[in-house]
N, C-alpha and C positions, 0 to 999 in steps of 0.2 A: 556475780561480779557485774553483769549487765544491768540487773535491777538496781544495784547500788549506784551505778553511774547515772542512771536515769533520775533517781531520787536526788542525787547530788546536784545534777544540772537544774532540776526543778527548783531546788532550794535556793540556787544562786540567781534565779531569774530577776528578782527585783534589783539585786546588786548590779547585774549585767546591764539592765536597762538604764540605770542611772549613771553607768560609766561613761555615757556619751552626753555631755552637757547640751549639745545642740538639739537633743531630742525634746527638751523642754519647750523649745520654740514651736515644736509641732504638736503640742499637747492637744488631745482630743476633747471635745465636749464631755462633760461628766458622764452622761448617759452612754456615749460611745466607749469611753474609757472603761466603764463597768462591764459593758458587753465584751470588750476585748479581754479583760482579766478573767471573766467567767469562762469564755470560750477557750482561752489559753490553759486555764486550770483543767477543764474537761479534756483537752487534748493531751495534757501531760499525764492525766490519770489513765487514759486509754493506752498511752505509750508504755507506762509502767506495767499495765496488765498484758502487754504484748499484742494489743489490737492495733497494729501499725497502720492498717488501711484507714480505720476510723480516725486515728490520731492525725494522720496526714491530712485528711479532709478538714479536720477542725483547725489545724495549723494554717491551712490555706485560707480558711475563713478569717482567721486572725489577720493574715496579710491583707485581705480585702478590706478589713475594718481599718487597719493602720499599716500601710506599706512602708512607713518610715521606721517601724520597730524591727530591730535586727533579730530578736530572740526566735520568732517563728521560723525564720530562714535557717538559723543555726540548728534548731530542732529537726527540721525537715532534712537538712544535710546529714545529720547523725543517723536518722532513720534510713535514708536511702543508702548510706554507707553500709549500715548493718545488713540491709537487704541485698547488697551487692550491685546496686544501681549507681555505678561510679559517676557517670556523666551528670545525672540529676543531682547527686550529692555535691559534686564540684560546683555546679551552677548556684545552688542555694548557699553554699559556704562562701563563695566569692561575693555574693550579694550581702551576706551578713557582715563580712569584713568591710565592704564598701560603706555600709550604713554606719558601722561602729568600728572604725580602724584602730581604736585604742584597746579593744578587748583581746586579751592574750589567748583566751580559750578559742575564740573564733579563728584567730591566726594559726593556732596549732592544728586545729581540725583542717583548715584550708591547706596548710602546708602538707599535712599527711595525705590528703586527697590528691594534691598535685604530684606528690611522690609516687603514689599508686598509679597515677595516670602517665608516669614517665616524663613529667614536666619539671625536671630538677633545676633547670635554669631559673624558673619562677620561685622555687623553694629557696634558692640562694638569697633572693631579695627579701623574703619574709624573715629568714633567720638573721640576716644582717640587721634588719630593723629590730628584731627581738633582742639581739645582743646589745645594740645601742641603747635600747630602753631598759634592759635588765642585764647588765654586764656581769652579775654575780651568779648567773644560772649556767653552770658548767655543761648541762645537757644540751644547751643551745649550740655551744661550740662543736660538740660532737656531731650534731645534726647538720650544721653548716659544712663541716669538713666532709661528711659523707655525701652531701649534695654536690660538692665540688668533685669528689671522686666519681660520682655517678655521671658527670659530664666529662670525665677524663682530664680534669684540670688538677693534676697532682701538685703543681707548684703552689696554687692557691690553697689547697688542702693543707700543705705543710705550713703555709703562712698562718692559717687558723690555729694549727697545733702550737706554733710559736707564740701566738697571742694567749693561748691557754696557759702556756708555761709562764709567761709574764704575769698573767692574772692570778694563777693559782699555785705556782711553784712547780718543782720537779714532780713528774708523775710517770712512773715506769710504764704504764699502759700507753701513754702518749708518746714517750720516747721510742718504745718498741715499734709503734705504728709509724713514726717518722723514719726510723732506720729502714723499715721495710719499703717505704715509699722512695727513699733515696736510692735504695738498691734497684728498685723498679725503673728509675730514670738514669741508672748507671752512674750515680754519684756516690761511689763507694767510700771515698774519704769522708764525706758528710755522714754517711751511715755509721762509720767507725767512730766519728766524733760523738754522735748521739749515745752510743753504747758506753763510750769512755766516760761520759757524764755520770752514768749510773755506777760504773766501776769505781770512780773517784769518791762517790758518796757511800758506796757499799762494797768495799774491797774484798770482803769475805763472802760475798754472795756468788756461789759457784755458777748459778744460772746465767748471770750477766757475763761472766768470763766465757761460758760456753757459747753464748750468742756471738761474742766477738770472735771466738775461735772458729765458729761456723762461717762467719764472713771471710775470714782468712782462708778457710778451706775452699770456699766457693771461688775465691780469686787466686787460688793456687799459691798462696803464700804459706806453705806448710811449715816452714821454720818457725814463724810466729805462732801458728796454730798449735804446734807441738809444745812450744814453751807454755802456752796457756793451758794445754791439757795437763801438763806436769803440775802447774799451780792448782788446777781443779782437783787432781788426784791427791794432793797434799791435804786439801780441805775435805774431800769426799773420796776416799780410796776405792769405793765401790760404785762410783758414778757410772751408770750404765751407758749414758750417751757418750761419754768420753771413751769408755772401753770399746764400744762399737766403732767409734770414729778412728781410734788407734788401730783397731783390727783392720778396718778398711784401708787405712794409710799404708800399713805394712804389707798388706796384700798387693797393693799397687806397686810397692817397692820390690815385690818378688820375694819377700821374707815370709813365706807361708807358715813357717813354724811359729814365729812371733805373732803373726796375725791370728793364728788359731788360739794361742795362749790368751790373748785379750778377749777373743770371742767366747772362750770357755768361761772366763771370769764373768763376762756379761751375763751368760746363761745361768750362772750360779747365783746371780744377784736377783733377789725377789722383787726388787723395785722395777725391773724390766718387765713390761707387760707381756703376758703370755701371747697375745696376738702378734707382737713383734717377733717373739721367738719362733712362733709357728711359721710366720712369713719367711724367716731365714731358713728354717728347715724345709719348707716347700721348695726353696731354691736349691738346697742340698739334694732334695729328692730328684730333681731334674738332672743335676750335675752327676749324681752317682749312678744314673742310668747307664752312662757311658764310661765315666771315670770311677772305676771300682776302688781305686786307691783312697778315695775320700770317704768310703763307707765307714771306716773305723772312726773317723772324726764325727760322722753323722750320729753314730751310736753313743759316742761320748756326750754329745749335745742332747741327745734324747734322754739319756740317763739324768743329765742335769735338769732337763725340763720336768720330768716327773718328780724329781727330788724337790724342786722349788715350787712345784704346782701340784701337790698330791691330791688336791680336791677338785681338780679341773679335768672333766671328761675328755676334752679335746687333747690334753697332753698324752693320755694313754691311747687315744684313737689314732693320732698321727704316728705314735710309736708302732702301733699295730699295722699301719699302712706300710711302713718300712719293712717290718718283719715279713709281712705277707709277700711283698714284692721280692724279697730275698729268699723265698721258699721256706721260711721258718714258720710253718703253718701252726704248729702247736703253740709256740711262743706268741705268735700273732693273736691267736684266739684268746689267750690269757689276758693280753693287753686290752683287747676289745671287751672282754668280760669285766675287767676293772673299770672300763669307761661306763658301761651300762649300770654298774653298781652305783656310780655317782650321779648319772642322769638316766633314769629308767625309760624316759619317754623318747629316746633317740632311736627312731625306727631304722634308720640307715645302718647304725652300728649293730643292732639286733640282726638285721638281715645279713650283715657280713659274718656274724658269728655262725648263723645257720649255714651259710655257704661253706664256711670252714669245716663245720660238722660233717657236711656232705663230702667234702674233699678227703677228710680223714676217715670217712665211712664209719664215723662214730654215731651210730643211729640211736643209741641210748641217750646220749647228750642231746642229739637233735630232737628227740621226742620230748624230753623234759624242757628244753629251752623253747621249743616252739609252743608248748603248752603255756609256759610262763608269759611269753610275749603275746599270745592270743588273748590273754586277759587284759592286756593294755590296748591292743589294736584288733578288736574282734571283727572288724569289717574289711581286713586286708586279705584278699583271697590267696596271695602267695604263702601266707603263714599256714593255711590249711593244707596247701600242697606239701610243704616241708613236713608238717605233722603227719600227713597221710603216708608219705614216702617212708618216714621213720618207722611208723607202725607196720607198714607193709614189709619192710626189711626185717623187722622183729617178729614177723608172723602174727602180729595182732591184727588179723585180717578184718574183723568186724569193726574195730576202731578205725582202721585205715579207710574203710569204705565210708564210715560216718563222716570223717574229715573231708574226703574227696567230694562227697555229696554236698556237704555244707559249703565248701569252697567254690564249687562250680556254679552254685546259685548266686554267688556274689560277683561273678565276673560280668563286666559290662564292656561290650565292643572290643573284645580281645580274643580272636579266634584261636590264636596260637596257645594262649593260656588255657582256654576251654578244652582244646584238643589234648593238652597235657593231662588235664584232670580225667578226661574220658579214657585216655590211654592207660593211666594208672588204675582206674576202675576196672578196665579190661584185665590188667595183670592180677588184681586182687580177686576178681571173680574166677579167673582161671585157676588160681591157687585153691579156691574153694570148690573147684570142679563144677561151678555153675556156668556151663559153657554158653548157654543161651544169653545170659546177661553179659558174659565176657565178650561174646561176638558183637552184641548190640552196642557196647561201649567202644569197641575197636572201630566199628563202622561209623559211629558218631565222630570219633576222633579223626578218621580219614576224610570224612565229609567236610570237616572244618579245616583240615590241613592234609590235603591229598598226598603230599610228598614227605610225610613224616617217616623217615627211614626206619626208626626204631619200631614203630607200630607195624609198618609193612613187613619187617623182618620177623618180629615176634608172632604176629597174627598168622603169617604163612607157616611158620614152624609149628605152631600149636595145631593148626588145621591138619598138617601132615602127620603129626603124632597121633591125632585122633582118626586119621584116615578119612577125612571129610573134605568136600569142596576143593578137590585137587586143582581144578582149573583156576579157581580164584586164588588159591595159594600160590600156584605157579606164576600167575600174572603179577601178584604183589611182590614176590621174591625177585622176579625178573626186574621189576621197576626199581626196587631198592638197589640192585646191582648197577643199573643204569645211572642212578643218582650218585652212587659212591663206588666206582669201579675199583677193582684190585683190592677189595677189602676181604680178608680171609674169612671173617665171621659171616659176612653176607653171602659169600660164595659157598660156604659150608651149608648154610640154610637152603640156598637154592639147590645145591647138590642133593640135600636130604629130601627135599620135596620131589625132585626128579627120581630119586631112589625109590621113594614110597609109591611113586606112580609106575614103577617097573622099568624106568628108562635108565638102566644100569650103566650103559656105555657112556651116555651123556653125563651122568652123575660122576662117573670116574674121571672124565676129562675136567669137569668143574672142580673136583676135589684136588686134582693135580695142580690146578691153578691156585687153589687155596693154599696148598702146601708151599708153593713157590712164593706166595705173598705173606709168609709169616705163620702159616698154619702148622708148620713143622714143629712148633713148640706147644701145640694144643693137643692133648690126649684125645679130645672129642673128634677133631678133624682127622687125626691119624687112624682112630678106630673106625670112623665112617669110611675111610678109604679102604681099610681092610674088609669091611662089609661088602663094599662094591666089588672088590677083587674076588671075594668068595662067590658072589652071585654070577660073576663072569667066568667061574670055574678056574680061577687062579688061586687054588686053595693054599698051596705052600706059601705063596707070597702074602696071602691074606693073614696067615698065622704069624708071619714075620712082622707084619704091621700091627697086629693086635699086641704082640709082645712089646713092640716099640712104644705103643700107646701106654702100656702099663708102666714102662720105664719112665715115660715122660711125665705122667701125672695121673689124676683120677679120671678114668673113663666112665662108661656106663656101669650099672650094677651087674650087668651080664658079662662084662669083659673077662673076668676070671674063668667063668664057665666056658666061654668060647675058646679060651686058650687050653683049658683042661681037656675039653672034649674035641678040640680041633674041628669044631663045627659051628656054624652060624646059629645062634639062638636069639630070637626076637620076641 
């Protein structure tokens, strides 16, 4: 486009030069005239080739040869405008117009540069002249009106639009602009008159009736607005704008049932853009956080949304958001799955699916879905974490380690995430009984996140089971209990470490606290308490608690033997 413009300007040069009859009086000697034309030609060629610096130098030479010729000034103005040098461009354009005030192209460029420099008052003068010289050019009227608006002179802008109407006849674009301006200066009656012009010419055009109804709405003249809405619905029974307006009106009137009827009709209308529907539903989402009575309405609208927008991922996504908020986890996941079928590249939705897989402890789905999304986003470390956890839970230990190792290498400046990867690697290697690698990764995890409660707890428990590094195990378990006091699981671990260290009386006291904090529903905690009692020579009471552990759930593999032999077996 730029190349064509330059060629076009170059081709018009001789015509532009002759447009100013006064220039003949300043005719150069023939030799100088030839030199000017040759230099101007070379300059234009360099401009077309994009060599703007060389072109500018040559045009300046032209000005030195003949400062009374406007074309070089104009060309320089266009170059500097293109290069973003507004001040220079404006100066050269001003000079071109001064030399040849009758050239339309020069005036248009000058006006454009004035507008860019915020000098709309001067733009007004130029377009006034242009309209006087060329009254049939409708675009000049638009520019003049905009110039008046840029200096906040609404009255004069309206006057220009009136002149347009006189010159070119009724134009809905002009009338719509006039009514907006009348509303802006609080002349509502005038705004209504403008729209009524269009209605009188086009009585069956629902859009114009809607514009008038909107004015009546804004001025609280709802009786007239409702009358117009009825007329529109006779022309267009499914007019979404009217349906929404009526819904809002009846809501303000306190008639919530009728309000929702119109709203549902609007949602079932495919002409209502999905973004408008989503906006309304987002408002419902906020309202239904506290007003649960509206949730039934929300789901009716959500059903209408997916019915009328079956190919829009955002329709299913927002449906999933509502379901997830309302603890309908499986249903939410299905909606999110529908969304990614429509738009596979939506990472946020995939992430939500994996979160729900985890909440549902559906590790088979998590493994398959994380594999699928890894093909789309192979550089997202979170996905390797999901995939690794799924394989870890499914006892695909080698695969889980492979995922964790790949993911941790992608983490940048995120100690918490790196810590999670190493913690899971510790768990995986523990299951493989590769204790050295397991300990190494737990240590790395704690170095990155020293107060990771889960790692402190698991690491200390596994060390106690192995009968290794008791002091370290005790310190870690103690710290986890400091971070999360009164947690029966953490207290049980701490008690078990103390038990393995032979501190049976302290272990007993800790297990009693665990039982008080909810551990009385855990077969493991109850069995451990029985073990501590036995070591403290309270054998009858120990047997009682072993039996209680068996009634509560699954204890250790040795629980039945302890009960049968009435003896502690470890």
